[in-house]
N, C-alpha and C positions, 0 to 999 in steps of 0.2 A: 074430696071423698067424704069428709065429715058432713058437709052440707047435703050431699046426696043421701047419706044414711039417715040424717035427721028427717028429711022429707019422706023417706021410704020406711018410716015406722020404727026407728030406734026407740028404745025405752027412755023415759025421762032421765034415769040414772046414767045411761050411756050418753045422752045428749050433754049432760053436765060434764061428764068425763071428756068428751070430745072438745067441748068449749074450753075446758081448763087447759088442755094441751095446746090448742090453737092460741089461746090468749098468752100463754107463756112464750110461744114462738114469736108472736107479734110484738110482745114487749121486749124481746131481745135480751131477756134476763141471762146473766152469765151462768154458764154450766147448764142451761136449759136447752131444750131441743132446737136444733136448726130445722129447716123445712123438711129435709129428708127424715130426720129422726122423729119429728112430729107426725109425719105421714105414717111412719112405721108404728108409732105408738097408737095412732088412730086405727090402723089396720088390726093391730093386736087387740085393742079394746073391743073392736067390733066382733072379732072372732073368738075371743076368750069367754069362758063362762064365768059366772059369779064364783063358783068353786075354784076355778083357776086363780082368780083375783084373791080369794081368801088364802089360798096356798102361798101366793106371792107376798101377801101381807104378813103371813106367818114367818116366812123367811126374813122379811124386812124387820119385824119386831125383834128377832134374835140376832140379826147380822148387819143391820144398817150401819152401826158404829164401826164396823170393820172395813167398810167399803168407802174409800175416799175419792174425791174428784181428781186428784193429781197422782198420788202414789197408788201403785197396784197393791192389792191386798195380798198379804203373806198367806200362802196356802195353809200353813200350820195354825194360823190365828183362828181359823174356823173350827179347829178341834181343841184349842186350849181350854183347860179347866172343864173338860167334858161338855163343852157348849154344844157340839154337834149332837151328842147323845141326848142332851136335855131338849134340844129343839125337836129331834125326832120323837122322843118320848112324849112330848107335849102335843104333838100333832094329833094324837087320838082325841084331844079335846076340841077338835074342829068339827066333830060329828061326821067324820068320813073314815073309811078303812085306810089302813096304811097303803094298801095297793092303790086305792084311789088317790091318796096324797102323792105317791110316787108318780102316778100317771099324770097328775096335774103339773107336778114339777117338771116332768119330761116334756110336756107340751110347752111350758114356759121356756124351757131350754131352746125350743125351736124358734122362739122369738128373741132370743138373746137376753132374756130377763133373768134367767137362772142358769147355773152350770152344774152338771153332775160331776162329783169328785170321786177319786179313787176310794173304793170301799175297803181296801186293805189297811187303811190307817188304823193303828192300834187302839185308838180311843172311840171308835165308832160303836163298840159294844156288840150287840147281837150281829152275827155274820149276815143275817137277812136284811139288816138296815142298809139303805142306800143313801149316802150323803149328797146333799145339794147345797149350793151356795148362791146367794144373791149376787147379781152383777151390778155394775154401775148403772146400766140402763134400767134395770129393775128398780134400783133405789130411786133414780130420777123420776120414774113413772109414779111410784107410790108417793114420793115427796109432792108431786104435782096434785095427785088426787087428794092428799091430806091438806095441803096448804092452800090450794086454789079451789078445788071442787067441794071442799068442806067435809070430806069423808073422814072416818076414823080408821086407824090401823088396827083397831080391836077386832079380833076374829074368833075368839073362843065363844062357844055357845052360851056359857053362863054369863058372859059379859054383854051379849047381844040381846038378851031377854029384857023386856021393858020392866 
């Protein structure tokens, strides 16, 4: 699938992303994608927009330390010390509306890269806030993009300007 997309006009950035995923699968790196997971990552990368990836990187920046390879993440750890509220409050610095951010996170959920959490948790803050968390698959994908494809996890507009 990656080869087909490369030949049918994928952008240079997508080609680098596809190649990073395939190289990790071929290298057989521990905790990196098997063939099925690599294919799912490539399909997701092909279909997701740059704003979807920016939303995923935003979740990654706030939550990657909470998502481990072996242990399942504790639900409450995503809310401790107002971390969910801070992550959501900081999303306005991505240059998108909160409605757009929630839509991107919802789309990421469809690929298993993020999960929507219960919004009744007491530390979410504004009742209109919708909490999302990074999944292990989402963390693995961003790890590949950063370590192999040479991308940065920086997503704030102020940090992206030359």
